C-alpha positions, 0 to 999 in steps of 0.5 A: 493462504497457501504459498511457497515453503522452505523445502526448496533449495535456496535461491542465490540470484534472482531478477525483478522484472517490473512492467509499468505499461498498464493503465497507470501514472508510474506513481508507484515506481516514483513512490518506491524510490522514497522507501527506506525500510529497506530502500531500493539501494539496500536491495540491489547493492546487497545491503540486506543479509542473506537475500539473493543477488537481485538484478532489478529491471524497471524502465524508469530506473534502468540505464538501458532503454528501448530494445536493449531494456526489453532483452531480459523480458524477452529472454524471461518470456522464453524461459531463459531466466529462472527465477524471476519476480514479475512486478506489474504496475497499472491496471490491465485493460481488456484487449478483447472488448473492441474490434481494432487497436489496443489499449496499452503496450510495451515495445514492438514485436520484431516479427510483426512490427506491431506493438506488444500489448501489456496483456501479451507480456503478462501472458508470456511472463506470468507462467514462468514467474517465481512470484508475481506482485501487483503494485499499487491500486490500479494493478491490484484491483483496477483503481481509478481506470476501472470505474464503472463505465470506463471504455477500457474494461480494465481490471486488477491482476487477480481478475485477469489471471484469476484469484486462485492463480499460483506462481511456479513457486506456488505463491499466490499473486501478492497485492500491495495496494495504495494510490500510490503505494506506501513506499516501505510497504512495497519494499518490505513485501519484496524483501519478504519474498526474497527471504522466502527465496533464500529459504529464510521465511515461511509462506507469505501471509495474505488476506482474502484480497491477497494483501500482506496481513501484517501491513493491511490487518488494521484500519487507518483509524486504528493507527491514526493520530486523530483517533483520540478525538473521534473517541471523545466526539470531537469532529472537525467542521472544516479543513485545517482543524486537528480534530477527527475528520470523519465528518469531512469524508474520511473513511479511515474507520473501515479502510484497511491501511497502515499509512496513518501509523507508518507515515509516508516517508521516513515515518512522516506524513500519511493522509489523515495525519496531515489533514487529508481524508482517507478515500479508501484507495487500498480497498478492492471497492475503490473508487466506486464504493467510496464516492462521492469523495468528501461526503461524510460516509453513510455509516459514520452518521450513526456512529459519530452521533453515538460517539458524540453523546458518550465522548462529550461526557467522557471528555468532560470527566477527563478534563475534571480529572486532568485538572486535579492531576495538574495540582501538586499534592498538599503533602509535598508543599513546603509549610509557611516559612518566615520571609518566604513570599513565593507560592506554589501551584494550587 
């Protein structure tokens, strides 16, 4: 997909304005603090070569609070900060589907004394943003709050701004889904954008769902520790088993996510690696199209039946070959020597 180019002058300093006032749980902010590749400290303390100086403004992590914290946001909304990256966490409610009240807000309007809704902030900030990142499944595609029948009418940022929206640098909305986000996935995406700003990276490659292709180009299954068991037709019947858990409700074979390969923190963990089924949280159809959770996915009924027939036969042949490979070749064995009673594996 089209994005910014390397023709613009390098940016030497940039603000990151992070809004957590959507419908969400702040879980993506918390998860991001566990990132190591790079860490948030690497970014804000200038530990990465070539990137611009980063001024990071997140309500959970900032020393400022209240009106003092929001000063930078007001300044950016008026065009007084350029450039900045807008990060949105939480789904975007529909503030027009009711006669009164509001669903989500951040701060108070000094002139009216009324809350400033999340939608107003996005409307004010997005037109001035150098880039916009939707972080977590709620912000990207609506998430849990956007289930059918929800009263808020909430949605993801691409549905709110438009899927063809572009920033001032001609960068599409960058969606990094996950419930919560895999920590390094976000920080690596932010780092990529910073390298674009510094004139050291080409346009960011995104798929049709606006996800970075290098992070979401493969399925959970393709990087899963349990993938070999699937191939051999070995399926868990209960939790706690090390075998493939597709029959317990795992959607890993079709869900685009790298957590099985990347792990969760420091390369450790990841839903199926530790026995948790994949419920599709990185996909635009989540959660409605993956429910009821813990039921075997319909498509896996056919595939697992076919794999079992093939897999069990292959597994038996592999065991036979394995047994032969666990024997020392006869030409390596010492010939019988008088007074020697020790034996060798046969």
